[in-house]
Structures are given as C-alpha cells and as structure tokens.
N, C-alpha and C positions, 0 to 999 in steps of 0.2 A: 596515605595511611590508610583507606578502606581497602586499597590494594592489596597494599599487605596482610591486611586481618583475612581478609577472602582467603588471600595464598595459604595463612597459618589454618585456617580451618580447613581448607581444600586436606593436606596433609594431615590434620589431625582424622579424617574423614579416614584416608586411606590405613592408618596404622591399626595395630594389632586390638587396642583398646580404646574406648568413649573416653575424651576429654572436657570438662570445662573452662571457659576460659571468661573470666569475669571482667569488665571494661568499665572504668571507672574515673570520672574528669571533675574535676574542682568546679562546682557551679557558681555562678556569678552573685554578689552579694546584694540579698535584698534589703533598699531603703525604705523608707515609710514616706508616704508623701508630702509634698511640699505645697502647701496653705495655710489657711489662716488655723485651719478647724484642725490638721494635725501639727502644728506649731502647739498649738492649746493645747491637746491631748497627750501627745509624746513629749511635750518640752515641760512645759507648761507642770500639767498633770500627774506624770509619772514618773520626772526626773527629778530628783532633790537638789541636786545641783542646778539646774535652768532654771528651778522654781524660784530656790535660794537668790540669784542672781537678781531674777523679776523684781522679787519683792525687796531684794536691796536698795537697788534703784527706785524705785517707786515710794517706797516710805522715805528714803533719804531726800530723793528729789522733791517730794512733797513737803516735808518739813522744813524747806527754805522759805525764810518771810520776804516776801513782794511789798516792796516799800514802792507807794503810789506818791507822787508828788502830781499836784499839793495834796496834803494828807485827808482833807476833806473833801475830794472830789468824790462822787458818785460811783466811780469805776473802785476805788477801794472799800466801799460798803458791797459790792456785787461780790469780788473776789472774795471779800470775808464771808458770805453768805449765798452764794450761787441760787443755789434751786433750794425747796423745800423740803428736800429729801437728804441733804449731804452740807457739811461743810467746808472749805475750802480745802482745805487737807486731806479730805476724803475724795472731791473731784479730781484734784490733781496726782493723786493717786492710782486712781483710774485711769488716768488721763496717760501718766507715765507708765504706766501695767502694759497699756496697750502699745504704748511704742518700743516698747521692747519685744514684746512679744511679735506685732505684726508691721512695725517698720512705718505706720501709719495711725494717728491717732487725731481724731477728730472732735470739736464744741461746736454746741449751736448756740444760737445767739435768739432768745425770744423776746419778742416784743408784741404789746399791743395789740400797735399798728403798723403797717410799712411806713419808713422812715421813723418812726418812733425810736426812742432809747431803748437799749435792751432791760428786760427788768429779772431776767433769769437765765443761767449759763448750764448745759447738758451737755454731758460727755456720749458721745455714740459710740457703739460699737463699730469698729473696723469691717469686718463681714459683711456688715449690713449698709456699706454705704458704695458706692463709686460712683467715680468722677465722669465727670459729662465732656470730651472732650472737645474742643472750640475749634475751628476754622485755624484758628492764628498760630497753636502750637499753646496755648495756655486754657485751664480748664474754663469752660461755658459755667459750670454748676456743679450738683452734686443730686446724688438720688439714695434716700433712707427708702428701703424696703424691711420693712415690721411685720411679718407673715405674708398676708395679703394685702397687705396695705401701703402704696407705693407714695412717699414725698418726694417735690422735685423742690432744689433751692437752685435760686438764681441769682449772678450778680447785679447791683445796680448800676444799669451801664452810664448812669450820669454821675455820680458820685462814685462808682467801683467799689462800694462799701458790700462785704459780704455777710449771708446768715451763718456762715459755715469758715468756723478757721481749720485748716488741715497743717498741721506739723507731720515731717516726714525726713524719715534718714535719707543720707544721702544714696542712690542705686544707679551704677552708672549704667545701665543699659535700660532704663525704664524714665519716659517724661512723666509717668501722672501720679506713680507711685513709689514708695520707699522702697529698702531695703530692711529686713529686720537681724537684728544680732541670732536669732534663734536660726533664722536660714543659713549665717556663716557656721554656726553652732552642730547645725543639722547633723550630721555624718559622724562627730563628736558626742550626740545625744542618742544616737542610735545606737556604735558600739558598747557604749555606757548601760544602755536601756537589756540590751542583748547579752551583754555580762550579768549584769542582776537577772534577768529570765535563766540563764545556761545555769547561775548558781542557785535558785529555786529547785530548778529542777533537776538538779543533781541530789539536792536537799531529799526529795520529795523521793527519788529513785533509790534510798536507802543510801546515800552519800557516795555513792559508786557510780565511774562512767559507765558506759554502756559496753556492752561485750557479746560473748557466745560462747554458749556451750557446744563443744566439738566430741563425736562421738568417734570412736576411732576404727568400732568394730569390734571390742573383746566379746571373748567368746562363739567367735566365727559368725556373726551375723556382721551386716554391712550396713543397716540402719537399723532404729527403734521401732518397735513394733508402735501399732496404731494406740494402744493400751499403755504403754511406757511412754511414748512422747505423752499423752494426755495427762498422765499423773502426774509425771516433771514439771511441765505446765504448769500443773495448778498447785503444786507446791511449793515453785517459786512465786508465784504472784502474792500468795498466803504466808508465806512466812518469811521470805526475803525482799519485797515490794513496800515502799513506804516508808517517811521519815520513823515512825513506831521500830523499823527492823533496822536500822541501822547500824551498821557493824557486829551483826546476825552470822556468825560461820557457815559456807554454803560447805555441806558434805557430799562430796562427791564418788558415787559408785564406777566402780570399775567399767574402763573405756570414756570415763568424761571429762573433759579438760576445759578448763576457763580459760578462754584469748578475749582480751581486753580488744576492743574495735577502736577508740576514741582518744585522743589527746587528755592526759592526766591536767589537772589545773598548773604542774608545774611546767610541764611542758609547753604550755599556752602563754607561760606567765599573766597570769588572769589577773591577779591581784592591781601588777603593775601597769596592766593593760587600762583597767580601768583609773585608775592617779591619772594615767596620760588622758583619757579623756576627756578626767572631769576636770583638766588643765586648760585642756583645750576649749571647753565651754567658758571656761571663767576667762578666757584671753578673749572671744569673742564678745562678751560683754562688758569686756573693760575692768574685771573685780579682781584683784589680789587675791591667789588662791587660799594664803595666809590667814585670808577672813574667812573662808570657808571650811576652814581645818582640814586641807587636802595636804597630806604630808609629802613631803619631797621637794617642797618648791623655799628654796633661802633666799629669796630675791631680796626684801626686806630684813632689814635688821631686826626690827619689833615691830610690834600689832601696830604702833601706834601711827609709825612711817609706812606701813600700807594702810592704812584708813587715810591716813593724808593724801595718798596716791588716788585712792578713789575718789576722793573730794575735787582734789582739782584736776583730775584729768578726766573725770567721767561725770559726774553729780552736777560741779559747777559748770561746765561748757552746755551741760541741757539746760539746767535752771537760767542759763543766760540769754539762750536763746528761745526759751519759751516765754521768758519776761520779754522781749523787744518783739514776739509773735503776737503778744497781747497787745502793747503799746501798739503797733501798728494798726491790729483786730479791730480795738476796741477805746483808742486815748483820746479819739475825738468825736465820738460819738453823743456827746452832750454839749451844745453849742454852746447853753448859757454856763457853764460851770468851765471852759476853756479845755483844751487841751492836757492832757496826764501822760505824766512821764512813770513807766512801770522798770523797776531796778531791783537786783538783788539786794539784802540787805548782809551785805558780808560779818558785820559785827556780833548778829544775832546767830553765828553758826558756830557752836564747839569744838569742832573739829579743827580752825582755824585760828582758835585762842593763843598757841604758842607762838605762830607765826606775828599775829596782833602784837603780843608781850614784846617778841625781840625787834619788831618795827618800831616800837615806841619807845625802847630801851637807846636804839642807836638815834632814834632824832632827839633824843633827853640828851644824849654827848654830845650831841653836833651844835657847840656853839658860835658857830659862824652863819646859824640861821634862825630866822626870827619866831617868833609862837606863830604870829599869821601863817606866816609859810612852816612851820611844824605839823597845825591843824591842818593845811594842806593837803601836806603830803601823806598825811594820815587819813585821808578821806574822810575830816570834819568839816562841815557847813558850817560859814561864818565864823568871825574874829574870836 
C-alpha cells in the first residue's frame, strides 16, 4: 500500500501540474473505561435507560418483604431498622443498586465487641472495598478504604463468621469479584450516549450536518483573499452557528458551493440505532424494554405480562439469593435466640397476585385434595 502511494506521488510530481492527495481511513471506535467510576458516570449518571434499569431493579428488590422465622427473632428487628441513618428498604435499595452497577455489593455487621451479635448493618461502596485473597483460593478478608483511613476485616478462624457480606454476580473469569450488568451493556451505553451527544451537537450547530464551502475560482482567482476569507468566516459564525439560527438560509456569492461532509441522520438510521442500543441495555439488566417505554419491542402482549416477567426472571431470583445469604451470614449470630430462617414473602408482592388467585382457584376446585393439603400446596403454614 505504501509503495503504491509513493509511485502515485512520484507520478504526480513528474506531471505538468501539481496534485493533492487526501488519504483518510476509518478510525477505531473510542470506548469509555471499564471500571466502577466509569459505570457510575457514563452508565448510571448519563444514560437514562441504564439509570432506569438500576432504579427499577433496586427499588423493586428493596420492596420485597423478608420473612424471618421465628418472627420475634432479633434478626427481624435488625433488618427492619439496620442503622440510625437508614430503614431496611433504604439499606437494600442501596445494596441492590451497588450490585447492578458494580456486580459486587457489601454489607458490614457492626458489633460492640468481637464475637458479640451485630447491632447495626451498613452498606459499603464497592469501589472502597477490596478483597484480600487467601492462599487456599478463598477470601482471607476485606479492606475498606475511606480517604486516608484503611480498615481491615477478617473472618473468625474458629467460627468462620465474617463481619462482611460480599454478594456478587457470576463472573466466569474472576475468582474474587462479580461481573456487573453494566459491563455487559457498556458498548450499547457508549453507542446510546454518543448518539445523544451527536444529536445535541447537531442542534447546537444549527441542526445541520457538518460541511464545507468550496470556492470554484469564479472571477479569475483561484482562492479567496485574506479579507474575503475572514469576512466569510465571521458571517458564518455570527449568522448561522447555534440553535437560535437553525433553519436560516445561507446566501452564497458567486463561486461558492456547499458540500456536505458527514452522513445525515437518515443515512445513519440514527433513531433506530439508539433504540437498538437501548434494547441491548435493557436486555443486559433483565428488564423488559416495554417497561422502559422503548418502541419496537412486542415480546409481551401487555404491560402486565412484561411486569410479571421482570419479577419472575430478575427481581425474585435476586431477592431469594439475598435472603439465603443473609440467613447464612447472620442467622446464627444470636445463640440465646437460636438460628433464624430468612425467606421472601411471596404473598406480599402485588405483581404476583394474579398467579396467586389462579392457584387458589385451581386448589379450590380440586375435590380430591384435603384442606390441609390445599393449605400446604398454597404455601400457608399450619392446618
């Protein structure tokens, strides 16, 4: 390729007139960074689709009622009022939000003394916590960095109890940290954000694609004089740049011609490209696009089916995973009160009411099943 270019240039130098060759190649795409700060800034902070996905999952997950058995166990009171600054719903909303953005979520159980039952629970920012790898492949502990202060947390070597709960999403190539849905949606988020930035720049530039004024040498000259160039540049900046001048006609004098130099929104299929990126973002988070107002998705017949799919496929698995983690982490911390069991209360979820009514109707019509068996099949405790 370079030899061909040298031969072409040499041939032009030998000709009667000089020629200018412009060589242009398509550059590589510029992607944003792939770390927690970039996910929080470019994804949650600047992308409406990713923001809504995180909020939808975090708020729905925090609204799931956790049922502690026995009901008077100290763990039930702790989960209802985990610390002086937050209620239980606020704590879990923060916890689930961290999990969606970072793929990792951490809770700290604070006690008055070592080995004592926890008095408070706090959610920790994932970017401030790092795992301390152990020699046997399991985490030895965690470090919390807040400014210049570093706090180290380690497991109890005798009871294997830990002051930190680390909940993470599956990451096939990482032993210590989980993979964020934001990471899987990062390319689509960059495309969606770049499309919005391009649209804003287009509006600011009089809603016209970029182009060039070409002077054809009318009147005997082969180029504009310095005064003509300065006057033309000033008129374009004052009268045709900016959103306030959108649509103002451009008056061209003799020898001037306008040549567009970029693709139009129609050529780029701009709107559909943004919708496709939005659907990919929703797919990565497990949120039906219909719930986000994204057009072009008819997977579900109505809004109710889409909402039920969100709960069954995304919210409930996350809530059940968290309930089991809390039971293992804190269920046996009160020796006097015995071990506690933590589960989610499916009957308290309004989105599942239609399924629950259909189940009860089927059980009521089953004459070959006793009342005690019907209650057990319906998930009700006791006869």
